[in-house]
N, C-alpha and C positions, 0 to 999 in steps of 0.2 A: 504494500500500500504506500502511496505517496502521502506525506504528512507534513504538518507544521505544528509548532508549539508556541504558545505565547502566554503572558501573564493573565491570570483570571481577574486580578484586581490590582489597583494602585491607590495612591492617596486620594484621588478624586473620581475614580470610576470602578465599575464592577461589570464584568461581562457575563451575562446570563445565557442560558440555553436559548431563550427567545431572541437574543441578539445574533445567534448563529444560524438559526433556521431560515432567515431570508436569503442566505447564501446558497440554499439548496432549492432547486426548482420543484414545483408541485410534482408529486409522483404517486405511484401505486405500490410502492415497496412495502414490505413487512418490516415494521420497526419494533425494536425490543429494548426496554429499559433493563439492563443487566445489574446495575448497582445504583442506589440512590441514597443520599443523605442530604437532606435539604430542608428548606423552610418554605411553606406555602400551602396552597389548597391542593390536596391529592385527589386522584380520580375517584369517582363514585362516592365522594363524601367521606372517604376513609381518613382516619387520623394518620399523621405522619408515621408514627411507629407501626401501625397496622400495615400501611403501604410498604414501608421498608421491609417488614417481615415477609409480606407476600412476594415481593421481588426476590428476596434471598431464598425463599422456599422453592421457587421455580427454576429448574435447570436451564431453561431457555429464556428466563426473564419475563417481564410483563409485556405481552404482545399488544400492539396497537397500530392503527393506520395513521397516515399523514395528518389528517385533520385532527385526530385525537392527540397526536404528539404536539401539534401546534397549540391546542387548547391546554394541554398539560404544561407546556413551556410558558404560556402566558400567565398561568397561575403559580408558577414556581418562582418565588421571590429570590431565593439564594440556593446555590447548589455547592455544597462542600465537597462531596464525592458524587460523581455521576458518570455512568457509562451507558451510552445509547448507541445501538447499531441498526443498520438497515440491511436487508437482504432482499433478493428477488422474490423469495417465498419463505414460508415458515420451515420448509424442508431444508433450507440452507442454514438454519440455526441449529447446529449440532451441539448438544450439551457438552459432550466430552471435549470438544474443541474450544468452546466458549469458556469452559472452566479453567483452561490454561492460557487464556487470552490469545487464542489462535482465531483471528478474525479474517482469515484468508477467503472464506466463503461470503463474507459481508461486503457490501458495496461502499458503505460509509461507517465510520466510527467516530463518535464524539465523546471525549472523556475529560471531565473536570477532576483534577487530582489535588486533594487535600487543601482546597481553597486557594491553591497557589498557581496552578497553570491549567490551560486547556490544551488538548491535542485534538486536531481535526485531521482525519485520515480518510482517504478514498482510494478505491482501486483505480489504477491508471486509466482504464477506459471510462470510468465514471468521471474522474477528474478532468480528463481531456474533453469529454462532452459537455460538462457543466462547470468546469473550472472551480470546483468547490474549495480545494486546497489553496489554489492561487488567490481566490477571493478572500479567504480567511487570512492568508499571509499578508495581502495588500491592506486589508482593513484593520487587522489587529496586531500583526507581528512586525510589520515593516515600519509603521509610523510611530513616532515618539508621542503623538497625541492620541489618546484613547478614543475608540468609537463605541465603547460600551455605555452602560447606564451610569449616569452620575450618582455618586454616593451622597446621601444626605437628605 
């Protein structure tokens, strides 16, 4: 996968999942939340703890479509730890591979690490078609001025 990494937050900004999703075109991929530790409104009115437990309990994560992912991201205020992947279908989400962070069957991987950094990765054919990694690099990694959400 092609990838880029950049700071999740700085003195006057915070990059949320909702800030990354506009870099990705509308799609019919299968999305899965593999790890979550955050603050905000969780799907189906679940508490944060209940949703985190549900995600951890599923070997292929919490499966959702593009519009559901966008709604989740809009309601997620902060993401301390978060791993989200996209695949062509649920069949490409193989538990044994995902468990060891093998995302080779995934089209896109978005990961917030310990409130410190984001990694945006995409298969080369996906990145070439949609420039997901390059768009993330240009907007968040290459500039000194942040494009994320202001803090405060």
